[in-house]
N, C-alpha and C positions, 0 to 999 in steps of 0.2 A: 624313226620319225615317219608319221603317216604321210601319204602322198597329197593330202589336202589339209587346209586349215580346219580346225574343229568348228562345227556348226555354231557353237555358242560364241565364237569370236565375232559374230556379226551383231552382237547385242550390247555394244557400248562398253561394258567393263572389260578391261584388259584381261585376256586369258593367260594364265600362268602355264608355261610349257616346262614342266619340271624334269623331264627326262628325254634328252636326245642321245640315245645310247646306241652307238654303232662302233665299228672298228677304228674310226677316226676320233670321235669325241671321247671315247672311254679312256685312252691314254692321256689325252689333254686334261680331263677332269681328275684323273688319278695323280697327275703331276701337280695340279693346283692344290689338291688335298695334301699331298706330301709336303709342299712348301709351307702351307699353313701349319701343319703338324710340327715341322722343323722350327718355325717361329715360336710356337707354343712351348717348346722344350728349352728355349734359351733362358738361362738363369736370370739374366737381367730383365727379361719380360716379366718374370714372376716377382721381381723386386722393384718393378718400375714405380709403384705407388710411393715407396719410401725414398727412392734415389732420383727419380725423374730423368733417368739416363738409359740409353739403349746403344748397343753396338751398331755400327753403320751397316753391317751385313744383314740385319733384319729388314732394313728399308729396302735393300737390294732384293731380298727374297720376296718381299711384298710386291715390288714392281714386277718381278718375274711372274708371279702368280696372276697379276692383272693382265700382263701381256698374253699369257696362255688363255685366260678367260676371254680376252678379246678375239683370239684366234677361233675359239669355240663359237663366239657370236657371229664372226664373219662366215664361218662354215654354215651355221644354221640359217642365216639370212640368204646366203647364196642358194641353199636348197630350195627355199620358197621362191626365190627369183627365177630359178630354172623352171618352176611350175607355172610361171606367168604372173606372179604377184609382184607389184611394183613398190619398192621401198620409198616412202615419202620423206624419211629423215635425210637431211643434208646439212652441209656446213651453213651456219647462219640461221638455222631453224631453232627457235626456242619455244615451240608450241607446248612441250611438256615441262617447261621450266617455271610453270606457275602452280605446279603441284607441290605438295609437301612430302619429300621422300621419307619412307618409313622402312623399318627393318634394317637400319644402318648399324653396323657393329661398333662397339667401343674402340676396337683396334682401328677400323677405318677412320673414325673420328679423330683418333690420335694422329694418324698419318696425315690427315687433312690439316689438323692443327699445326703440326710441324712444318708443313709446306707453306701455310699462310704466314707463320712467324718468320720464316727465312725469306719470304718475299717482301716482308715489311707491310703486309696487307691485313694483319690480324685485327687491328682496331676497327677498321672500316667494316670488315666482315662481321665482327662481333655486333656492331651497331645495327647492321642490316638484319642479322638473324634475331636480334632482340625485337626489332619491328615485326618480324615474321611470327615470333612467339606471341606477341601481343595480339596480332590478327588471329592467330590460331585460338588463343584464349577467348577472344570475342566470338569466334565461330562456335566454339564449344558451348558458350553461354547461350547463344542464339538458338543452337540446335536443341539443347536441353529444354529451353523454354518452350520451343515449338512442340516438342515431344510431350511435355507436361500439359500443354493446352489441349491435347487430344487430336491435333492435326497431324502428328507424326505417326510412325508405325511402331510405337513401343520403345523399348530400350535402345539407346543410341550406341552404336558400335564404332570402332575405329574407322572402318571403311566408309561409313556414312559421314564421319567428321572430315576425313580426307577429301571426300567428294565435295562437301560443303566448302571446304577451304579452297578447292580449285575454282569454284564459282566466284570467290572473292577476288581473283585475278591479282594476287600478291606475287610479284616476281621473286624468284629465288635470290637469296642474299649473295650468291656467286654470279649472278647474271650481269654481265657488263653492258653498257650502252650499245656496244657493237653487236649484241646478241650472242657473244661468245661466253664460254664458261671460264671463270677465273681459275678453277682448280681442275680443268679438263683432264690433265694427265693423271691425277690421283682421285678423280671422282669415285664415289662408292659404287658397289655392284648394283644397288637399287636404281642408280641412274643409268648405268651401262646397259642393263638388260632390257630396256623398254624400246620397242620399235613400232612404228605405225605404217600400215600398208594401204591406207586411204588418205585423202588430202589432209595436210597438217592442220588446216583450219577446223577440221572435224574433231580434233583432240580437245578443243575448248568445250567444257561442259555446258556453256551457254549457246553453243552452235546448234541450229535446228537439226543437223544430221549427226549429232554426237552419238546417239544410240545406234547408228548404223556404222560407226567407225570400227575398223579392224585393227586392234592393237594387241601385241603379244609381249609377254615378259619371259625371256629366255633365262630361267634360273640355272645356276650351276647344279651339278649332280649332288645327291644327298650327302655323299661322303665328303665333298668339298665344303658344303654348308656346315656340316658337323665339325669339320676341322677348323673352320673359321670361328665357330662357337667355342672350340677348345682354346683358341687364342684369347678370346674374351675371358674365359674362366681363369687362365693363367695371368692375365693382366689385372684382374680384380678391380676394375674401375666401376663407378656407378653406371648402371645400365639406363640408357635413354635412347630408345631405338628411333625416335623422330629426329631427323637431321638437325633442325634449328635448335630445339631444346637441348639436344645432346651436346652440340658444339658450345652453346652458351654455358651449360653446366660444367663441361670440361675446362673451358677457358677460365671461368670465374672461380670455380670451387676446387679444382684439382691443380691446374697449371698456374693459376693466378697471373696469367698473361706472361709468364716466364718462358724461356726456351726449353726445348728438349735438348739434353746434353748428349751429343753423339760421341761414342767411344771409338 
């Protein structure tokens, strides 16, 4: 890792830090990749679409992988703090919980679904994410109309849509009135990897200092990302990388509100 933040980190859009590769992070990420590869090889994962059942050990493997990834994040943030950068993220801060998480894997969605079902909170979460899907659809329509009118910058891409969604200020379907996350222990990597080093208020796309915000996304190493993609290939569930639409589709079309059967 370099001794200073990338210069482009000072221009609003969160910078993706894809490789923090040193003697400490390398074994952490290697173990994350190993755990995901182990999950992908479990026969019940490959048969899940037909049987809707999984051995309990795959959930434990997933939890271990997330704990290792959190250790990686703690190390990365500590490195920046030693260089004088102050982390704004703190308990009770929900500044980034008005974005629409993208690049969420089908496996992560399944683990979230199982968690919600066991908590007895699935119906509420489903309704909230249906609302988010409706807002996202409206944002897509508004953005496409703006582009066709000639006021936009040509073809609308996912990043532009996600930015426009953030300006709609629609809270995450998992955000509680206490500003805590309903699924914090099993939240996806796309939620875990995001950190702000300027005031939390600057994370709001409508804030006048938004373009001066310093926000970094600490992605896992490439081998860990590919291993998680391998779990999705084994799982063979419909791919929907947007959190709300993916959860709604999984709930209604695959699980049909039923439980995951743990073996």
